[in-house]
N, C-alpha and C positions, 0 to 999 in steps of 0.2 A: 761145471756148475750144476747143482741139483735141479731137478725138474720141479715145476709148481706142485705136482702131486706129492712129491717127497717132502717139500717144504711144508705143505699142509699137514702131513702126518706128524712132522716134528712139532709144529705149532700145537696140534691136538695133544701130543704127548706132554709137552711142557705145560700146557694149561691144566691137564689132569694132575701133574706133579705139584703145581702151585696150589691147587685145591686141597691136596693131601697135606702139604706143609702148612697151609693156613689153618686147617682143622687141628693139626698137631700143636700149632702155636696157641690156639684158643684153649685146648685141653691143658697144656702146660701152664698157661696163665692162670687158669682156675685152680689147678693143684698148687701153684706157687703161692697164691693168696692164702690158701689154707695153711700151707707149711710155714709161711712167713708169720702168720698169726700165732702158730704154735711156738715158734722160736722166740718171738718177742714176749709171749706170755710166760715162758719158762725161764728166761734169763734173770729176772729179778729174784726168783726163788733160788736159782743156782748160785747167784752172787751172795745172797744172804746166808745160805748154808755154808758157802766158802768162808765167809767172815766168822761165822760161829765156830767152824772147825778150827780156825786160827786161834780164836780166844780159848777154846777148850784145850787145844794142844799146848798153848802157853801156860795154862793153869796146871797141866800135867807134864811139866817140862823136865821133871827129875828123871834120872837114868833108870831108877827102879820102876817108876810109873810108866815110862816109855816102853820098858820091856813087856808090859802087860798088853801092848797093842802091836801085834805082828804086822799090821798094815802100815805102821809108821817106821818099821825097822829099816835102817840104812846100812848097807853093806857094800863091799867092793863089787862093782858090776863086771861079772865075768860072762854072764849070759843074760840076754834081754829078750823081751817079746814086743813085737810091733803089730798093732792092729791097723791094717790099711783099709780105709773106708772109701769105696767107690760106688758106682751105680751098676745096676744089672743090665741096663740098656745103653746104647750109644745115642747118636744124633743129638748130642748135647754140646757141640763145639769142642773146646779144649778142656772140658771139665775133668774127664777121666785121665787124660794124658798129663795134665798139670799136677794132679794129686799123686799120680804114680811117679812122675819125675821127682817131685818133692820128697816122696818117701825113699826113693833110691838114693838121692843125695844125702838124706839124713842117715841112712844105713851105711853109706860109704864113709861118712865121717865118724862113725862109731869106732871106738878103740877095740872092742871085742871082735870085730870083723863079721862078715856075712855068715861064716860057718857057725857062729855062736849067737845067731838071731833066730828066734822062733817066730814064724809069720802066721798071723791070723787074718784071713781075707774076708772082708765084709763087702759083698757085691761081686757079681760075676765077672766084671771087667778086670778088677784087681786080681781075682783068683786065676783067670785065664792068663793074664800077663805073668804072674809069678810062677805059674806052672811052666810056661814057655821059657822063662828066665832061669829056671832050674832051682828056685828057692823052695825048700821043703815047707809044706803047710801043716801047722798043728791042727787047724780047723778052718772051715770056711762056712759062711752063711750067705745064702742067696734068697731071692724072692722076698725081700723085706717089704712089709706093707708101707704105703704112703702115710697112713695114720698110725704112728708108732705108739706103743705102750711100754711100760716098764717090763711087762711079761715078755715082750719080744726081745729085750736085751739081756734078760737074766742068764741065758746060757753063755753069753760072752763074758758077763761079769763073773760067773762061776769059774770059767777057764782061767781068767786073769788072776782072780783071788787065790784059787787053789794052787796054781803053779807058783805064785809068789810066796805064799805062806809055806809051801812044801820045800822051798829053796831051789826049785827047778830053774827059775829065772830070778834075777836080782832087780829088775826094773821092767815096767810095762808102759809103753807109749802108744798113743793113738795119732795116726796121721789122717787128717780129715780136711774138709774145705769149709771155712767159716763164711757165713752169709753176711755180707756187708750191706749191699743193696741189690737192686735188680740187675744192674750192669757190672757189679763188682763182687767177686768171690775170691778169697785168698786161701791157698793151702796152708795149714798150720800143723804143728806138732804139739801135743799135750801130754805131759807126764801124768799117767794115771796112778802108778805105784812106783816107789813108796809115796804116800801122800805127803805133799809139801805144803805145810801151813803157809798161808799168804803173808806177805810182808805187812807189818803193822802200818795201818793207815793213819795212826795218830788219834783216832776217835776213841772216846771213852765209852766203853760198852760194859754196863754192869748188869750181870744176870744173876738170878737166883736159881740154883739147880737143885733138883730133888731126884734121887737122894744125894748125889754128889757129882762133880764134874767128870770124874773118871768113869763112872757108870754110864753117864749120858754120852760121853765120847765113845765108849765101847759100843754103844747102840747106834750112834750116828755114822761111824766110819763106813760100814757097809752101804748105808743109804747114800753117803756122799759119793762113793764109787759109782753107784747106780745112776745118780744124777749126772755125773761127769760124762759117762759113756752115752747116756740117753741124750744129753745136750749135744754132743758131737754128732750123733746120728741125725738129730733134728736139723742142725746146721747144714749137714751134708745133703739132706733131702731138699731143703729150701734152695740150696745152691744148685742142685741138679736141675730142678724145675725151672729156675731162673735162667740157667745156661741153655736149657733146651728151648725155652720160649724165645730167647734172643736168637739162637741159631736158626730156628724155624722161621722167624721173622725175616732174617737175612736171606734165607733160602727162598722165601716167597718173593721178596723184592728182586732177587737175582733172576728168578724164573720170569717175573714180569718184564724185566729188561731184555732177557733173551727172547721172550715172546714178541716184544715190540720190534726188536732187530729182525727176527724172522719174518714178521709181517711186512716190514719194509722191503726185505729181500724178496718176499713172495710177490709184492706189488711190482717191483722192478722186473722180476722174471716174467710175470704175467704180461706186463706192458711190452716187454721185448718179444714175447710170443705173439701177441696181437699184431705188433708192428710187422713181424716176419710174415704172418698170415696175410695181412693186408698187402704187403709187397708182392707176395706170391700171386694173389688174386689180380693185382694190377698188371703184373708181368704176363699172366695168362691171358688177360683181356687184350693186351697189346699184341700178343702173339696171334690171337684169333683174327684181329683186324688185318694183319698182314696176309 
């Protein structure tokens, strides 16, 4: 059984740990609120742009017109590119492991096989795992800021667009974590290229285009890719901070439980020590009387 001094040291260590996890929980909560606001603010814009792309693609549905837009070109998928979006840091519960597992499952189900998948890792955790796994990386991006801008994602957009237009890959996918709420985040796969026009919602949307739908579509397609990748990164950042906040809250609660158990153990050990000392004193007094 550990001595009272050893138990006191463990209590002090657990208390310091709980203070650290509590501070990390508060920081993650603050970052999560900002990230959540960014996600909810960008979703309506992303959805409206998605609907507009669908209308424009339908207006330019002819084979000759479709040939003018390389980002809409559909071909047999012999080689694909997967953008795996994870975090740079851990201490976020199962956030990183869930999205990595989902990405591996998606790649295993691909008909082209692992050897024909180009990997782009966004986040240090995904990069390190794929390096250990032996999957070659076309590019990796780390140290992404919490407050993202379009300029931060343009290098990723350039890699995806140029490889697809050049015919190096026939499809580009993003594996990310969608933010549902504070306690729920779900790994998802989004096809970035070729751009898939959304299914008709049945709404009648009548636009007046200047100069014409084809020109407007040609200008909007690159912006659409930017918004898609930007949105996945915003979703991932909000999910990461939410997962870290919950994980640190659980760690703080567990630390408090351990601290309470150790305190009870310390009191029992101290009581046993005092009892033993009193017994020794009493035995010594009886021996002197004899």
